[in-house]
C-alpha positions in Angstrom: -2.8 -5.4 -28.5 -6.0 -5.9 -30.5 -9.5 -5.4 -29.2 -10.4 -9.1 -29.5 -7.7 -10.0 -27.1 -8.6 -7.7 -24.3 -9.6 -9.6 -21.2 -9.9 -6.9 -18.5 -9.4 -3.2 -17.9 -7.6 -2.1 -14.7 -7.4 1.2 -12.8 -4.8 1.9 -10.1 -5.7 4.8 -7.8 -2.1 5.5 -6.7 -0.7 8.1 -4.3 1.4 9.9 -6.8 0.2 8.5 -10.1 -3.1 7.3 -11.5 -2.8 4.5 -14.0 -5.0 2.3 -16.2 -4.1 -0.6 -18.5 -5.5 -3.5 -20.5 -4.9 -7.2 -19.8 -4.8 -9.6 -22.8 -5.8 -13.2 -22.8 -2.2 -14.3 -22.2 -2.0 -12.3 -19.0 0.1 -9.5 -20.4 -0.6 -5.9 -19.5 -0.4 -3.2 -22.1 -1.8 0.2 -23.3 -0.9 1.8 -20.0 -2.1 5.3 -19.5 -0.7 7.4 -16.6 -1.3 10.8 -15.2 0.1 12.5 -12.0 -2.2 12.5 -9.1 -3.0 16.0 -7.6 -0.2 17.3 -5.5 -0.3 16.3 -1.9 0.3 19.3 0.4 2.1 18.3 3.6 1.9 20.7 6.5 2.2 20.0 10.2 1.8 16.3 9.8 -1.2 16.7 7.5 -1.1 15.3 4.0 -4.0 16.5 1.8 -4.9 16.8 -1.8 -7.9 17.9 -3.8 -10.4 15.0 -3.7 -12.6 16.2 -6.6 -9.6 16.9 -8.9 -8.3 13.4 -8.0 -11.6 11.7 -9.0 -11.9 13.7 -12.2 -8.3 12.8 -13.2 -9.0 9.1 -12.4 -12.0 9.2 -14.6 -10.1 10.8 -17.5 -7.4 8.1 -17.2 -10.0 5.3 -17.2 -12.0 6.8 -20.1 -8.8 7.0 -22.2 -8.2 3.4 -21.5 -11.8 2.4 -22.3 -11.4 3.9 -25.7 -8.7 1.3 -26.5 -10.6 -1.6 -25.0 -13.1 -2.5 -27.7 -16.1 -4.3 -26.3 -14.4 -5.3 -23.1 -16.4 -4.2 -20.0 -14.6 -6.1 -17.2 -13.0 -3.7 -14.7 -10.5 -4.3 -11.9 -9.8 -1.6 -9.4 -7.0 -1.2 -6.9 -6.6 1.7 -4.6 -4.1 3.3 -2.1 -5.1 2.1 1.3 -6.4 4.2 4.2 -6.7 7.5 2.2 -10.3 8.8 2.7 -12.7 11.7 2.5 -16.1 12.9 3.5 -18.6 14.1 0.9 -22.2 15.2 0.6 -24.8 12.6 -0.3 -27.0 15.0 -2.4 -24.3 16.7 -4.4 -21.4 14.2 -4.3 -19.1 17.1 -3.5 -16.3 16.5 -1.1 -16.4 18.6 2.1 -12.9 17.4 3.1 -9.7 17.1 1.1 -8.5 13.6 0.2 -6.7 12.8 3.5 -3.7 10.7 2.7 -2.7 7.5 4.4 0.5 9.3 5.3 -1.5 11.9 7.4 -0.7 12.0 11.1 -3.7 13.8 12.5 -4.9 10.5 14.1 -2.0 10.6 16.6 -4.2 12.2 19.3 -6.7 9.3 18.8 -3.9 6.8 19.3 -2.8 8.4 22.5 -6.3 8.4 24.0 -6.8 4.7 23.0 -3.4 3.4 24.0 -4.7 1.3 26.9 -6.9 -0.6 24.3 -4.0 -1.2 21.9 -3.8 -5.0 22.5 -7.5 -5.4 21.9 -7.2 -3.4 18.6 -4.3 -5.5 17.5 -6.0 -8.8 18.4 -9.1 -7.8 16.4 -7.5 -6.2 13.4 -4.0 -7.6 13.1 -2.7 -4.0 13.1 -0.9 -1.9 15.6 -2.5 1.3 16.8 -1.0 4.0 14.7 -2.3 7.2 12.9 -1.8 5.8 9.4 -5.2 4.0 9.4 -8.7 5.3 8.6 -10.3 5.0 12.1 -7.8 7.2 14.1 -7.9 9.9 11.4 -11.7 9.9 11.0 -12.1 10.1 14.8 -9.9 13.2 14.8 -11.8 14.8 11.9 -15.1 14.2 13.6 -13.9 15.6 16.9 -12.7 18.8 15.0 -16.1 19.1 13.3 -18.7 18.0 15.9 -21.7 18.5 13.7 -20.6 16.1 11.0 -21.3 12.9 13.0 -25.0 13.7 13.3 -25.1 14.4 9.5 -23.4 11.2 8.8 -25.9 9.3 10.9 -28.8 11.0 9.1 -27.3 10.0 5.7 -26.6 13.6 4.7 -22.9 12.9 4.5 -20.8 9.9 3.5 -17.4 8.9 4.7 -15.2 6.3 3.0 -11.9 5.4 1.5 -11.0 6.4 -2.0 -12.4 3.2 -3.6 -15.7 3.8 -1.9 -16.0 7.3 -3.1 -15.1 6.3 -6.7 -17.7 3.5 -6.9 -20.3 5.7 -5.3 -19.6 8.3 -8.1 -19.6 5.8 -10.8 -23.0 4.4 -9.8 -24.6 7.8 -8.9 -24.8 6.8 -5.2 -26.4 3.4 -5.8 -23.5 1.5 -4.2 -21.8 2.6 -0.9 -19.3 -0.3 -0.6 -15.7 -1.3 0.1 -14.0 -4.6 -0.3 -12.6 -6.8 2.5 -9.0 -5.9 1.8 -9.6 -2.2 2.1 -11.9 -2.6 5.1 -9.2 -4.6 6.9 -6.9 -1.5 6.8 -9.4 0.8 8.6 -8.9 -0.6 12.1 -12.7 -1.1 12.3 -13.0 -4.5 10.8 -12.6 -7.8 12.7 -10.0 -9.5 10.5 -11.2 -13.0 11.4 -15.0 -12.4 11.1 -14.5 -9.9 8.2 -17.2 -7.6 9.3 -17.3 -4.2 11.1 -16.6 -4.8 14.8 -19.1 -3.2 17.2 -16.3 -3.2 19.8 -13.8 -1.3 17.6 -16.5 1.1 16.3 -17.4 1.9 20.0 -13.7 2.5 20.9 -13.2 5.0 18.0 -16.7 6.6 18.3 -17.6 5.7 14.8 -21.1 4.1 14.4 -21.2 1.0 12.1 -24.2 2.5 10.4 -22.2 5.2 8.7 -19.7 2.7 7.2 -19.9 1.2 3.7 -21.0 -2.4 3.1 -18.1 -4.8 3.0 -18.0 -6.9 -0.2 -15.7 -9.7 -1.5 -12.7 -8.4 -3.4 -13.6 -10.6 -6.4 -16.8 -11.5 -8.2 -18.5 -8.2 -7.5 -20.4 -8.0 -10.8 -21.4 -4.3 -10.2 -22.9 -2.4 -13.2 -21.4 1.1 -13.5 -23.1 3.9 -15.3 -20.3 3.9 -17.9 -21.3 0.4 -19.0 -18.3 -1.2 -17.3 -18.8 -4.0 -14.9 -16.7 -3.8 -11.7 -15.6 -7.4 -11.1 -12.8 -6.8 -8.6 -11.7 -4.1 -6.1 -8.7 -4.5 -3.8 -6.0 -2.6 -2.0 -3.0 -1.7 -4.2 -0.4 -3.7 -2.2 -2.8 -6.7 -2.3 -3.0 -6.4 -6.1 0.8 -6.3 -6.4 1.1 -9.5 -4.3 -1.5 -11.3 -6.4 0.4 -10.5 -9.6 3.9 -11.2 -8.3 4.1 -14.3 -6.1 2.3 -17.6 -5.7 0.6 -18.5 -2.4 3.7 -20.4 -1.4 5.2 -19.2 1.9 8.8 -19.6 0.5 8.2 -16.5 -1.7 8.2 -12.9 -0.6 7.3 -9.7 -2.5 9.2 -6.4 -1.9 7.2 -3.6 -3.5 9.3 -0.5 -3.6 7.2 2.6 -4.5 6.0 5.6 -2.6 6.6 3.4 0.4 8.0 -0.1 0.6 5.9 -3.2 1.5 7.5 -6.5 2.3 4.8 -9.2 2.1 4.5 -13.0 2.3 1.3 -15.1 2.3 0.4 -16.9 5.4 -1.0 -20.5 5.5 -3.8 -21.3 7.8 -1.3 -22.7 10.3 0.9 -19.6 10.4 0.6 -16.4 12.3 2.1 -13.0 11.7 5.6 -12.4 13.1 5.6 -10.2 16.2 5.3 -6.5 15.4 4.4 -7.1 11.8 1.0 -6.5 10.2 -1.5 -9.3 9.8 -2.9 -8.5 6.4 -6.1 -9.6 4.6 -4.8 -9.8 1.0 -8.1 -10.3 -0.6 -11.4 -12.2 -0.3 -12.2 -14.5 -3.3 -15.5 -15.2 -5.0 -16.2 -17.9 -2.4 -15.6 -15.3 0.4 -12.4 -17.2 1.5 -9.9 -14.8 3.0 -6.3 -15.0 1.8 -3.9 -13.7 4.5 -0.4 -12.4 4.7 2.2 -10.8 7.0 3.7 -7.5 6.1 6.6 -5.2 7.0 6.6 -1.6 5.9 8.9 1.4 5.2 7.1 4.7 5.2 7.4 7.4 2.4 10.8 6.3 1.2 10.2 8.0 -2.2 9.9 11.4 -0.5 13.2 10.8 1.4 15.0 9.9 -1.9 13.4 12.5 -4.2 15.8 15.5 -3.5 18.9 13.3 -4.2 20.4 11.9 -7.4 19.7 8.3 -6.6 19.6 7.4 -10.3 23.4 8.2 -10.4 24.3 5.8 -7.6 26.2 2.6 -8.2 26.9 -0.3 -5.9 30.5 1.1 -5.6 29.0 4.2 -3.9 27.9 2.2 -0.9 30.1 1.9 2.3 32.0 5.0 1.4 31.1 6.6 4.8 30.9 5.0 8.2 27.5 6.7 8.8 24.2 5.0 9.4 20.7 6.3 8.8 17.0 5.6 8.5 15.1 7.1 5.6 11.4 7.2 6.5 10.3 10.8 6.8 6.8 10.0 8.2 8.2 7.7 10.9 9.5 4.1 11.0 7.0 1.6 9.8 6.4 -2.1 10.8 7.6 -3.7 13.0 8.6 -0.6 14.9 5.9 2.1 14.3 8.0 4.9 15.7 6.6 8.2 14.6 9.4 10.0 16.5 12.1 8.6 14.2 12.0 9.9 10.7 15.1 10.6 8.6 18.0 10.2 11.0 21.8 10.1 10.5 24.3 8.8 13.0 26.6 11.7 12.3 26.3 15.1 10.5 26.2 14.9 6.7 26.4 18.5 5.7 29.9 18.1 4.4 28.9 15.3 2.0 28.0 15.6 -1.7 24.4 15.0 -2.7 25.4 11.7 -4.3 27.0 10.4 -1.1 23.9 11.3 0.9 21.8 9.5 -1.7 23.9 6.4 -1.2 23.4 6.5 2.6 19.6 6.8 2.2 19.6 3.9 -0.3 21.7 1.8 2.2 19.0 2.6 4.8 16.3 1.2 2.5 18.4 -1.9 1.7 19.1 -2.6 5.3 15.5 -2.2 6.5 14.3 -4.5 3.8 17.0 -7.1 4.6 16.1 -7.0 8.3 12.4 -7.6 7.6 13.3 -10.5 5.3 15.6 -11.9 8.0 12.8 -11.8 10.6 10.4 -13.6 8.1 13.1 -16.2 7.3 13.5 -16.9 11.0 9.8 -17.8 11.3 9.6 -19.8 8.1 12.3 -20.4 5.4 12.3 -18.1 2.4 13.7 -19.3 -0.9 13.0 -16.4 -3.3 12.4 -12.7 -3.1 10.8 -10.7 -5.9 11.3 -6.9 -6.2 8.7 -4.7 -7.9 7.7 -1.1 -8.0 9.2 2.1 -9.5 12.2 2.2 -7.1 13.1 -1.4 -7.8 14.4 -0.2 -11.2 17.5 1.2 -9.4 20.1 -1.5 -10.1 22.2 -0.6 -7.0 19.1 -1.1 -4.8 18.5 -4.5 -6.4 22.1 -5.5 -5.9 22.3 -4.2 -2.4 19.2 -6.2 -1.2 20.6 -9.4 -3.0 23.9 -9.0 -1.2 22.4 -8.7 2.3 20.1 -11.7 2.3 20.9 -15.5 1.9 18.3 -16.4 -0.7 17.7 -15.7 -4.4 16.5 -12.2 -5.3 14.7 -11.5 -8.6 13.6 -8.2 -10.2 10.1 -8.6 -11.6 9.8 -8.4 -15.4 6.4 -6.6 -15.2 6.6 -3.0 -14.1 2.9 -2.5 -13.1 2.2 -5.2 -10.7 -0.7 -3.5 -8.9 -2.5 -2.9 -12.2 -1.8 -6.5 -13.3 -3.1 -7.9 -10.1 -6.3 -6.0 -10.2 -6.9 -7.1 -13.8 -6.1 -10.7 -13.1 -8.5 -10.7 -10.1 -11.2 -9.1 -12.2 -10.7 -11.7 -15.0 -10.9 -14.6 -12.5 -7.3 -15.5 -13.0 -5.7 -15.0 -9.6 -4.0 -18.4 -9.7 -2.0 -17.5 -12.8 1.5 -18.6 -13.8 3.8 -16.1 -12.1 5.5 -13.6 -14.2 9.2 -14.1 -14.9 11.9 -12.2 -13.0 15.6 -11.5 -13.6 18.0 -12.9 -11.0 20.0 -10.2 -9.3 23.6 -10.7 -8.3 26.5 -8.5 -7.1 29.7 -8.6 -5.1 30.3 -6.2 -2.2 31.1 -8.0 1.0 31.8 -4.7 2.8 28.0 -3.9 2.5 27.2 -7.1 4.4 29.6 -6.1 7.1 28.1 -2.6 7.3 24.6 -4.1 7.5 25.6 -5.9 10.7 26.9 -2.7 12.2 23.7 -0.8 11.1 21.5 -3.3 12.9 23.4 -2.7 16.2 23.1 1.1 15.6 19.3 0.9 14.9 18.8 -1.3 18.0 20.5 1.4 20.1 18.4 4.1 18.5 15.2 2.3 19.2 16.2 1.7 22.8 
């Protein structure tokens, strides 16, 4: 990729990996640089990492990519959603760790506010769960009563990861977030796209301490590095922009640290019951692009101890055992924090490979059921698989076997990076990247899927 062909630089602030890449004028992504994000320490439902080390690592990755970009100054940013921190205004030093979206400390906030759950869902499109910014920030402020007054005086700042990075890159000039990230805080009215006084009052978080909400595209913010930030968006939104058209017959299944099953909504459609109502991004004209979303939580952590790379389609249906594989609790549409990794029968006698196959089945079946629910509301024709875990051929084949529509594995491997770059370059309505049609033959898996659904319904009951 020559310097003259560089159209945009993109940075992905991921949960486990921080990546940057360059987009050429043909819409191809290259020169990808990646480094591990700081280790997340999980203890007692808390998921934390070193915020300062994270920001320095991100800047090192970005600078390495800038060195390859020639005279290109256009930057697109995408970020893990709902991870946040609090930092000092004067020094820029974090006073909290980077608190991950996986963190469960907001559970107490959710219990206190349970009677307001329908109001919160109506305003935000989200169920009341600990995964979002507002329940966690409320818990942090209750644990540290002096911080709220300091936030109101402007001595401290609180924000999601994108807000902190932009604040650092502009030496505190810009305290902002974009509409897609704000929509995942549980403090923004998804229809009006501004901070809701009613939601802020419920969570005890004054609107005055929150960043300014900007459009996702057309930002035109000058950074101290000489780059111009043109787009900032949540990572799953970026992946959707890169992978499917705004045609409700297409669905993206992004299989990474977690799994996100997303389809765009037309103005006439509403989110399926129990599923998230997502603001994908706000364009340069401030028009909101909406989607519905099902989620699987922390599946990469469930699979990590096992040799999933050795599994083949033939390994499935070897055991008449069912399971779910979400260690931090079932995601949408269930949102059951009390059900993590669960097997229908003991598995201690099984080999590591057999357990890996059961966990992969659980991912396949959960994805298939979400797709089934979406299809019931409005017909699906094509499903596109992306993300690191989508490289597992048996996972591709298993999903294709359990659903009645075409399943493709996306040719591009870095959809979040590509989406951020495309949005920054003003090319969100691009020609979709090609995919590889997935096929397979294992009718027994379809039969087990039907039995798994009955087992899960009983477990939920």
